[in-house]
Backbone and ligand atoms as CSV (ligand in chain L), in Angstrom:
chain,resi,resn,atom,element,x,y,z
A,1,MET,N,N,4.239,-7.628,-16.551
A,1,MET,CA,C,3.705,-7.370,-15.212
A,1,MET,C,C,2.198,-7.653,-15.210
A,2,ALA,N,N,1.750,-8.111,-14.113
A,2,ALA,CA,C,0.378,-8.616,-14.062
A,2,ALA,C,C,-0.559,-7.660,-13.339
A,3,ALA,N,N,-1.827,-7.882,-13.542
A,3,ALA,CA,C,-2.828,-7.131,-12.800
A,3,ALA,C,C,-2.927,-7.701,-11.386
A,4,LEU,N,N,-3.731,-7.063,-10.585
A,4,LEU,CA,C,-3.911,-7.530,-9.207
A,4,LEU,C,C,-4.546,-8.915,-9.186
A,5,LEU,N,N,-4.189,-9.678,-8.191
A,5,LEU,CA,C,-4.756,-11.012,-8.025
A,5,LEU,C,C,-5.979,-10.942,-7.126
A,6,ALA,N,N,-6.732,-12.016,-7.116
A,6,ALA,CA,C,-7.983,-12.047,-6.338
A,6,ALA,C,C,-7.729,-11.754,-4.861
A,7,ARG,N,N,-6.647,-12.283,-4.319
A,7,ARG,CA,C,-6.353,-12.049,-2.907
A,7,ARG,C,C,-6.098,-10.562,-2.633
A,8,ASP,N,N,-5.386,-9.919,-3.571
A,8,ASP,CA,C,-5.144,-8.476,-3.425
A,8,ASP,C,C,-6.460,-7.709,-3.479
A,9,ARG,N,N,-7.318,-8.104,-4.404
A,9,ARG,CA,C,-8.610,-7.414,-4.537
A,9,ARG,C,C,-9.430,-7.557,-3.260
A,10,ALA,N,N,-9.389,-8.727,-2.669
A,10,ALA,CA,C,-10.126,-8.928,-1.420
A,10,ALA,C,C,-9.588,-8.010,-0.329
A,11,ARG,N,N,-8.290,-7.825,-0.312
A,11,ARG,CA,C,-7.680,-6.975,0.719
A,11,ARG,C,C,-7.905,-5.493,0.460
A,12,LEU,N,N,-8.392,-5.153,-0.740
A,12,LEU,CA,C,-8.704,-3.755,-1.049
A,12,LEU,C,C,-10.169,-3.414,-0.770
A,13,ALA,N,N,-10.926,-4.394,-0.294
A,13,ALA,CA,C,-12.336,-4.135,0.021
A,13,ALA,C,C,-12.431,-3.040,1.084
A,14,GLY,N,N,-13.264,-2.041,0.821
A,14,GLY,CA,C,-13.447,-0.958,1.783
A,14,GLY,C,C,-12.451,0.178,1.635
A,15,VAL,N,N,-11.479,0.025,0.712
A,15,VAL,CA,C,-10.493,1.084,0.474
A,15,VAL,C,C,-11.073,2.064,-0.552
A,16,HIS,N,N,-10.805,3.343,-0.337
A,16,HIS,CA,C,-11.305,4.398,-1.228
A,16,HIS,C,C,-10.986,4.065,-2.692
A,17,ARG,N,N,-11.978,4.253,-3.548
A,17,ARG,CA,C,-11.846,3.860,-4.946
A,17,ARG,C,C,-10.659,4.535,-5.649
A,18,ASP,N,N,-10.392,5.796,-5.335
A,18,ASP,CA,C,-9.293,6.489,-6.018
A,18,ASP,C,C,-7.942,5.862,-5.660
A,19,LEU,N,N,-7.799,5.433,-4.423
A,19,LEU,CA,C,-6.547,4.788,-4.024
A,19,LEU,C,C,-6.426,3.411,-4.690
A,20,VAL,N,N,-7.535,2.723,-4.825
A,20,VAL,CA,C,-7.529,1.428,-5.515
A,20,VAL,C,C,-7.091,1.612,-6.970
A,21,ARG,N,N,-7.562,2.673,-7.601
A,21,ARG,CA,C,-7.169,2.943,-8.997
A,21,ARG,C,C,-5.664,3.152,-9.102
A,22,VAL,N,N,-5.089,3.865,-8.142
A,22,VAL,CA,C,-3.638,4.097,-8.141
A,22,VAL,C,C,-2.898,2.763,-7.973
A,23,VAL,N,N,-3.376,1.939,-7.047
A,23,VAL,CA,C,-2.749,0.633,-6.803
A,23,VAL,C,C,-2.805,-0.230,-8.073
A,24,GLU,N,N,-3.963,-0.244,-8.696
A,24,GLU,CA,C,-4.128,-1.057,-9.913
A,24,GLU,C,C,-3.149,-0.614,-11.000
A,25,ARG,N,N,-3.009,0.688,-11.156
A,25,ARG,CA,C,-2.120,1.194,-12.210
A,25,ARG,C,C,-0.659,0.913,-11.884
A,26,ALA,N,N,-0.272,1.116,-10.635
A,26,ALA,CA,C,1.123,0.893,-10.234
A,26,ALA,C,C,1.514,-0.576,-10.390
A,27,ARG,N,N,0.543,-1.464,-10.199
A,27,ARG,CA,C,0.813,-2.903,-10.278
A,27,ARG,C,C,1.238,-3.321,-11.675
A,28,LEU,N,N,0.898,-2.492,-12.665
A,28,LEU,CA,C,1.311,-2.795,-14.033
A,28,LEU,C,C,2.786,-2.485,-14.250
A,29,ALA,N,N,3.390,-1.727,-13.318
A,29,ALA,CA,C,4.783,-1.318,-13.472
A,29,ALA,C,C,5.731,-2.056,-12.535
A,30,VAL,N,N,5.247,-2.390,-11.332
A,30,VAL,CA,C,6.095,-3.006,-10.312
A,30,VAL,C,C,5.326,-4.155,-9.656
A,31,PRO,N,N,5.993,-5.283,-9.386
A,31,PRO,CA,C,5.286,-6.404,-8.759
A,31,PRO,C,C,5.146,-6.230,-7.249
A,32,PHE,N,N,3.939,-6.333,-6.757
A,32,PHE,CA,C,3.727,-6.254,-5.305
A,32,PHE,C,C,2.433,-6.970,-4.956
A,33,ILE,N,N,2.273,-7.256,-3.687
A,33,ILE,CA,C,1.006,-7.763,-3.188
A,33,ILE,C,C,0.454,-6.748,-2.195
A,34,VAL,N,N,-0.849,-6.796,-1.999
A,34,VAL,CA,C,-1.493,-5.941,-1.005
A,34,VAL,C,C,-1.494,-6.704,0.312
A,35,THR,N,N,-0.917,-6.122,1.356
A,35,THR,CA,C,-0.907,-6.822,2.639
A,35,THR,C,C,-2.011,-6.332,3.561
A,36,GLU,N,N,-2.417,-5.058,3.409
A,36,GLU,CA,C,-3.524,-4.585,4.237
A,36,GLU,C,C,-4.149,-3.336,3.650
A,37,GLY,N,N,-5.459,-3.216,3.846
A,37,GLY,CA,C,-6.177,-2.028,3.410
A,37,GLY,C,C,-6.948,-1.463,4.588
A,38,LEU,N,N,-8.262,-1.660,4.542
A,38,LEU,CA,C,-9.109,-1.186,5.634
A,38,LEU,C,C,-8.805,-1.964,6.918
A,39,ARG,N,N,-8.736,-1.241,8.017
A,39,ARG,CA,C,-8.379,-1.846,9.303
A,39,ARG,C,C,-9.421,-1.453,10.344
A,40,SER,N,N,-9.852,-2.410,11.127
A,40,SER,CA,C,-10.842,-2.095,12.162
A,40,SER,C,C,-10.190,-1.297,13.290
A,41,ARG,N,N,-10.995,-0.565,14.045
A,41,ARG,CA,C,-10.460,0.203,15.177
A,41,ARG,C,C,-9.876,-0.738,16.227
A,42,GLU,N,N,-10.470,-1.923,16.344
A,42,GLU,CA,C,-9.961,-2.899,17.310
A,42,GLU,C,C,-8.552,-3.357,16.928
A,43,ARG,N,N,-8.382,-3.666,15.655
A,43,ARG,CA,C,-7.059,-4.095,15.200
A,43,ARG,C,C,-6.052,-2.959,15.341
A,44,GLN,N,N,-6.478,-1.732,14.987
A,44,GLN,CA,C,-5.566,-0.586,15.122
A,44,GLN,C,C,-5.131,-0.418,16.578
A,45,ALA,N,N,-6.062,-0.574,17.494
A,45,ALA,CA,C,-5.734,-0.446,18.915
A,45,ALA,C,C,-4.721,-1.517,19.326
A,46,ARG,N,N,-4.871,-2.726,18.788
A,46,ARG,CA,C,-3.901,-3.796,19.092
A,46,ARG,C,C,-2.524,-3.441,18.560
A,47,LEU,N,N,-2.474,-2.896,17.335
A,47,LEU,CA,C,-1.186,-2.546,16.729
A,47,LEU,C,C,-0.500,-1.437,17.511
A,48,VAL,N,N,-1.276,-0.464,17.971
A,48,VAL,CA,C,-0.702,0.612,18.787
A,48,VAL,C,C,-0.166,0.023,20.094
A,49,ALA,N,N,-0.937,-0.902,20.668
A,49,ALA,CA,C,-0.548,-1.486,21.965
A,49,ALA,C,C,0.784,-2.231,21.884
A,50,ILE,N,N,1.054,-2.879,20.740
A,50,ILE,CA,C,2.314,-3.624,20.627
A,50,ILE,C,C,3.417,-2.794,19.978
A,51,GLY,N,N,3.112,-1.515,19.662
A,51,GLY,CA,C,4.141,-0.643,19.102
A,51,GLY,C,C,4.318,-0.772,17.601
A,52,ALA,N,N,3.408,-1.455,16.932
A,52,ALA,CA,C,3.506,-1.631,15.482
A,52,ALA,C,C,2.890,-0.455,14.729
A,53,SER,N,N,2.136,0.356,15.439
A,53,SER,CA,C,1.610,1.586,14.861
A,53,SER,C,C,1.653,2.632,15.965
A,54,ARG,N,N,1.677,3.888,15.554
A,54,ARG,CA,C,1.876,4.945,16.533
A,54,ARG,C,C,0.621,5.702,16.911
A,55,THR,N,N,-0.420,5.533,16.118
A,55,THR,CA,C,-1.560,6.421,16.330
A,55,THR,C,C,-2.885,5.725,16.072
A,56,MET,N,N,-3.913,6.132,16.786
A,56,MET,CA,C,-5.267,5.663,16.488
A,56,MET,C,C,-5.860,6.462,15.326
A,57,ASP,N,N,-5.122,7.501,14.887
A,57,ASP,CA,C,-5.575,8.343,13.785
A,57,ASP,C,C,-5.121,7.781,12.433
A,58,SER,N,N,-4.831,6.489,12.376
A,58,SER,CA,C,-4.337,5.867,11.139
A,58,SER,C,C,-5.341,6.007,10.005
A,59,ARG,N,N,-4.825,6.257,8.817
A,59,ARG,CA,C,-5.669,6.346,7.621
A,59,ARG,C,C,-6.225,4.985,7.221
A,60,HIS,N,N,-5.650,3.919,7.775
A,60,HIS,CA,C,-6.185,2.586,7.486
A,60,HIS,C,C,-7.605,2.422,8.040
A,61,VAL,N,N,-7.862,3.077,9.142
A,61,VAL,CA,C,-9.153,2.897,9.824
A,61,VAL,C,C,-10.304,3.456,8.982
A,62,THR,N,N,-9.990,4.445,8.143
A,62,THR,CA,C,-11.030,5.080,7.323
A,62,THR,C,C,-11.009,4.613,5.863
A,63,GLY,N,N,-10.134,3.672,5.542
A,63,GLY,CA,C,-10.074,3.190,4.158
A,63,GLY,C,C,-9.309,4.110,3.230
A,64,HIS,N,N,-8.437,4.947,3.800
A,64,HIS,CA,C,-7.649,5.880,2.992
A,64,HIS,C,C,-6.191,5.454,2.863
A,65,ALA,N,N,-5.860,4.224,3.262
A,65,ALA,CA,C,-4.458,3.786,3.211
A,65,ALA,C,C,-4.362,2.320,2.815
A,66,VAL,N,N,-3.217,1.987,2.219
A,66,VAL,CA,C,-2.907,0.588,1.901
A,66,VAL,C,C,-1.452,0.313,2.250
A,67,ASP,N,N,-1.178,-0.944,2.563
A,67,ASP,CA,C,0.197,-1.412,2.722
A,67,ASP,C,C,0.474,-2.397,1.601
A,68,LEU,N,N,1.612,-2.217,0.965
A,68,LEU,CA,C,2.010,-3.071,-0.149
A,68,LEU,C,C,3.347,-3.728,0.170
A,69,ALA,N,N,3.566,-4.907,-0.356
A,69,ALA,CA,C,4.841,-5.587,-0.167
A,69,ALA,C,C,5.405,-5.987,-1.524
A,70,TYR,N,N,6.669,-5.653,-1.727
A,70,TYR,CA,C,7.309,-6.010,-2.993
A,70,TYR,C,C,7.292,-7.522,-3.145
A,71,TRP,N,N,6.887,-7.976,-4.286
A,71,TRP,CA,C,6.725,-9.409,-4.518
A,71,TRP,C,C,7.672,-9.887,-5.608
A,72,LEU,N,N,8.607,-10.729,-5.215
A,72,LEU,CA,C,9.526,-11.310,-6.183
A,72,LEU,C,C,8.976,-12.687,-6.538
A,73,ASP,N,N,8.341,-12.794,-7.697
A,73,ASP,CA,C,7.777,-14.095,-8.049
A,73,ASP,C,C,8.791,-14.906,-8.848
A,74,ASP,N,N,8.455,-16.134,-9.090
A,74,ASP,CA,C,9.412,-17.019,-9.760
A,74,ASP,C,C,9.254,-16.990,-11.266
A,75,GLY,N,N,8.455,-16.046,-11.746
A,75,GLY,CA,C,8.344,-15.869,-13.184
A,75,GLY,C,C,7.042,-16.340,-13.769
A,76,ASP,N,N,6.295,-17.159,-13.023
A,76,ASP,CA,C,5.039,-17.644,-13.603
A,76,ASP,C,C,3.843,-16.802,-13.180
A,77,GLY,N,N,4.094,-15.811,-12.315
A,77,GLY,CA,C,3.025,-14.888,-11.953
A,77,GLY,C,C,2.084,-15.410,-10.894
A,78,ALA,N,N,2.241,-16.656,-10.478
A,78,ALA,CA,C,1.368,-17.206,-9.435
A,78,ALA,C,C,1.842,-16.704,-8.076
A,79,VAL,N,N,0.937,-16.079,-7.343
A,79,VAL,CA,C,1.356,-15.417,-6.111
A,79,VAL,C,C,1.861,-16.428,-5.081
A,80,GLU,N,N,1.468,-17.665,-5.215
A,80,GLU,CA,C,1.922,-18.681,-4.255
A,80,GLU,C,C,3.391,-19.009,-4.454
A,81,GLN,N,N,3.934,-18.690,-5.636
A,81,GLN,CA,C,5.311,-19.066,-5.957
A,81,GLN,C,C,6.190,-17.828,-5.981
A,82,GLY,N,N,6.701,-17.470,-4.835
A,82,GLY,CA,C,7.584,-16.324,-4.794
A,82,GLY,C,C,7.806,-15.918,-3.369
A,83,GLU,N,N,8.264,-14.669,-3.179
A,83,GLU,CA,C,8.549,-14.234,-1.817
A,83,GLU,C,C,8.372,-12.731,-1.682
A,84,ILE,N,N,8.013,-12.315,-0.490
A,84,ILE,CA,C,8.004,-10.898,-0.155
A,84,ILE,C,C,9.446,-10.476,0.106
A,85,ARG,N,N,9.813,-9.308,-0.420
A,85,ARG,CA,C,11.155,-8.773,-0.184
A,85,ARG,C,C,11.034,-7.449,0.575
A,86,TRP,N,N,11.958,-7.220,1.499
A,86,TRP,CA,C,11.923,-5.991,2.289
A,86,TRP,C,C,13.087,-5.063,1.994
A,87,ASP,N,N,13.889,-5.380,0.970
A,87,ASP,CA,C,15.038,-4.526,0.626
A,87,ASP,C,C,14.551,-3.099,0.356
A,88,TRP,N,N,15.202,-2.137,0.991
A,88,TRP,CA,C,14.747,-0.750,0.868
A,88,TRP,C,C,14.742,-0.263,-0.577
A,89,SER,N,N,15.743,-0.678,-1.360
A,89,SER,CA,C,15.821,-0.208,-2.752
A,89,SER,C,C,14.573,-0.600,-3.540
A,90,LEU,N,N,13.984,-1.733,-3.192
A,90,LEU,CA,C,12.777,-2.169,-3.890
A,90,LEU,C,C,11.580,-1.298,-3.515
A,91,TYR,N,N,11.586,-0.801,-2.274
A,91,TYR,CA,C,10.489,0.078,-1.848
A,91,TYR,C,C,10.605,1.456,-2.479
A,92,GLU,N,N,11.847,1.833,-2.832
A,92,GLU,CA,C,11.995,3.083,-3.578
A,92,GLU,C,C,11.388,2.919,-4.967
A,93,GLN,N,N,11.564,1.745,-5.558
A,93,GLN,CA,C,10.914,1.476,-6.859
A,93,GLN,C,C,9.394,1.480,-6.713
A,94,LEU,N,N,8.930,0.865,-5.652
A,94,LEU,CA,C,7.489,0.798,-5.406
A,94,LEU,C,C,6.913,2.200,-5.170
A,95,GLY,N,N,7.623,2.990,-4.371
A,95,GLY,CA,C,7.181,4.359,-4.110
A,95,GLY,C,C,7.119,5.178,-5.391
A,96,ALA,N,N,8.137,5.026,-6.235
A,96,ALA,CA,C,8.172,5.776,-7.500
A,96,ALA,C,C,7.017,5.352,-8.408
A,97,ALA,N,N,6.729,4.052,-8.443
A,97,ALA,CA,C,5.638,3.563,-9.304
A,97,ALA,C,C,4.291,4.061,-8.814
A,98,MET,N,N,4.105,4.060,-7.502
A,98,MET,CA,C,2.833,4.545,-6.949
A,98,MET,C,C,2.677,6.045,-7.202
A,99,LYS,N,N,3.764,6.790,-7.029
A,99,LYS,CA,C,3.685,8.240,-7.274
A,99,LYS,C,C,3.396,8.534,-8.741
A,100,ALA,N,N,4.029,7.785,-9.638
A,100,ALA,CA,C,3.799,8.003,-11.070
A,100,ALA,C,C,2.340,7.688,-11.418
A,101,ALA,N,N,1.819,6.601,-10.863
A,101,ALA,CA,C,0.426,6.233,-11.131
A,101,ALA,C,C,-0.520,7.292,-10.573
A,102,ALA,N,N,-0.223,7.778,-9.377
A,102,ALA,CA,C,-1.063,8.789,-8.737
A,102,ALA,C,C,-1.081,10.081,-9.553
A,103,LYS,N,N,0.094,10.449,-10.043
A,103,LYS,CA,C,0.198,11.668,-10.840
A,103,LYS,C,C,-0.600,11.523,-12.137
A,104,ALA,N,N,-0.458,10.374,-12.779
A,104,ALA,CA,C,-1.160,10.148,-14.047
A,104,ALA,C,C,-2.674,10.203,-13.857
A,105,LEU,N,N,-3.132,9.780,-12.701
A,105,LEU,CA,C,-4.570,9.741,-12.429
A,105,LEU,C,C,-5.071,11.010,-11.734
A,106,GLY,N,N,-4.140,11.894,-11.351
A,106,GLY,CA,C,-4.543,13.118,-10.658
A,106,GLY,C,C,-5.055,12.865,-9.258
A,107,VAL,N,N,-4.495,11.843,-8.605
A,107,VAL,CA,C,-4.898,11.485,-7.238
A,107,VAL,C,C,-3.712,11.735,-6.304
A,108,PRO,N,N,-3.756,12.786,-5.477
A,108,PRO,CA,C,-2.618,13.053,-4.596
A,108,PRO,C,C,-2.484,12.019,-3.483
A,109,ILE,N,N,-1.285,11.441,-3.372
A,109,ILE,CA,C,-1.028,10.453,-2.328
A,109,ILE,C,C,0.207,10.849,-1.527
A,110,VAL,N,N,0.353,10.225,-0.384
A,110,VAL,CA,C,1.536,10.392,0.456
A,110,VAL,C,C,2.139,9.005,0.659
A,111,TRP,N,N,3.474,8.925,0.507
A,111,TRP,CA,C,4.181,7.661,0.716
A,111,TRP,C,C,4.846,7.683,2.089
A,112,GLY,N,N,4.621,6.641,2.862
A,112,GLY,CA,C,5.238,6.550,4.181
A,112,GLY,C,C,6.762,6.536,4.130
A,113,GLY,N,N,7.311,6.161,2.988
A,113,GLY,CA,C,8.771,6.160,2.825
A,113,GLY,C,C,9.363,7.555,2.820
A,114,ASP,N,N,8.529,8.568,2.623
A,114,ASP,CA,C,8.997,9.956,2.647
A,114,ASP,C,C,8.928,10.568,4.038
A,115,TRP,N,N,8.302,9.862,4.978
A,115,TRP,CA,C,8.227,10.398,6.327
A,115,TRP,C,C,9.620,10.387,6.956
A,116,THR,N,N,9.899,11.359,7.771
A,116,THR,CA,C,11.242,11.454,8.341
A,116,THR,C,C,11.349,10.813,9.717
A,117,SER,N,N,10.273,10.875,10.507
A,117,SER,CA,C,10.371,10.355,11.863
A,117,SER,C,C,10.175,8.839,11.910
A,118,PHE,N,N,9.406,8.305,10.995
A,118,PHE,CA,C,9.053,6.891,11.030
A,118,PHE,C,C,8.823,6.450,9.599
A,119,ARG,N,N,9.915,6.095,8.897
A,119,ARG,CA,C,9.796,5.735,7.481
A,119,ARG,C,C,9.047,4.415,7.356
A,120,ASP,N,N,8.008,4.423,6.547
A,120,ASP,CA,C,7.122,3.270,6.401
A,120,ASP,C,C,7.008,2.952,4.907
A,121,GLY,N,N,7.996,2.228,4.406
A,121,GLY,CA,C,8.084,1.960,2.966
A,121,GLY,C,C,6.874,1.301,2.343
A,122,PRO,N,N,6.218,0.359,3.035
A,122,PRO,CA,C,5.059,-0.310,2.419
A,122,PRO,C,C,3.780,0.522,2.415
A,123,HIS,N,N,3.762,1.661,3.113
A,123,HIS,CA,C,2.514,2.399,3.368
A,123,HIS,C,C,2.263,3.544,2.379
A,124,PHE,N,N,1.044,3.565,1.858
A,124,PHE,CA,C,0.606,4.648,0.967
A,124,PHE,C,C,-0.777,5.101,1.409
A,125,GLU,N,N,-1.001,6.405,1.372
A,125,GLU,CA,C,-2.319,6.907,1.755
A,125,GLU,C,C,-2.707,8.095,0.901
A,126,LEU,N,N,-4.011,8.351,0.814
A,126,LEU,CA,C,-4.503,9.527,0.113
A,126,LEU,C,C,-4.114,10.759,0.920
A,127,ASP,N,N,-3.710,11.816,0.214
A,127,ASP,CA,C,-3.293,13.060,0.861
A,127,ASP,C,C,-4.477,13.681,1.611
A,128,ARG,N,N,-4.271,13.930,2.890
A,128,ARG,CA,C,-5.350,14.501,3.720
A,128,ARG,C,C,-5.838,15.852,3.212
A,129,ARG,N,N,-4.947,16.582,2.518
A,129,ARG,CA,C,-5.351,17.902,2.029
A,129,ARG,C,C,-6.417,17.784,0.941
A,130,ALA,N,N,-6.373,16.699,0.182
A,130,ALA,CA,C,-7.368,16.489,-0.867
A,130,ALA,C,C,-8.472,15.524,-0.442
A,131,TYR,N,N,-8.128,14.642,0.489
A,131,TYR,CA,C,-9.078,13.636,0.977
A,131,TYR,C,C,-9.103,13.672,2.494
A,132,PRO,N,N,-9.803,14.626,3.083
A,132,PRO,CA,C,-9.802,14.756,4.552
A,132,PRO,C,C,-10.402,13.515,5.222
L,1,ZN,ZN,ZN,0.037,1.320,6.491
């Protein structure tokens, strides 16, 4: 398993350092790409307007959240050669890897896949109780 690629690192710009550490560690266990980190209020407002997000109180706006996508590469590790997969079982693997990394680092996180009203498998955020 590989470390994060340059494109992933660019997408983590502005994301809280502790969450980046969790992402980096989890990437050693499960293959994924970073699809989004810090989000502007303008973009968040657009996402709410089209129904892709439910709240302007998103943790993305403050740099406390990331979205990850399971990445099935063709074996050579080059991010250009492979595909994003949305199979739920793969997000359970991703969620488990992120939780294990968070626990090892002592960084409490919340996985959107555990939400009951709106399950969001790609979404991970720092726990508001520890990171208001
Ligand atoms: Zn998200």
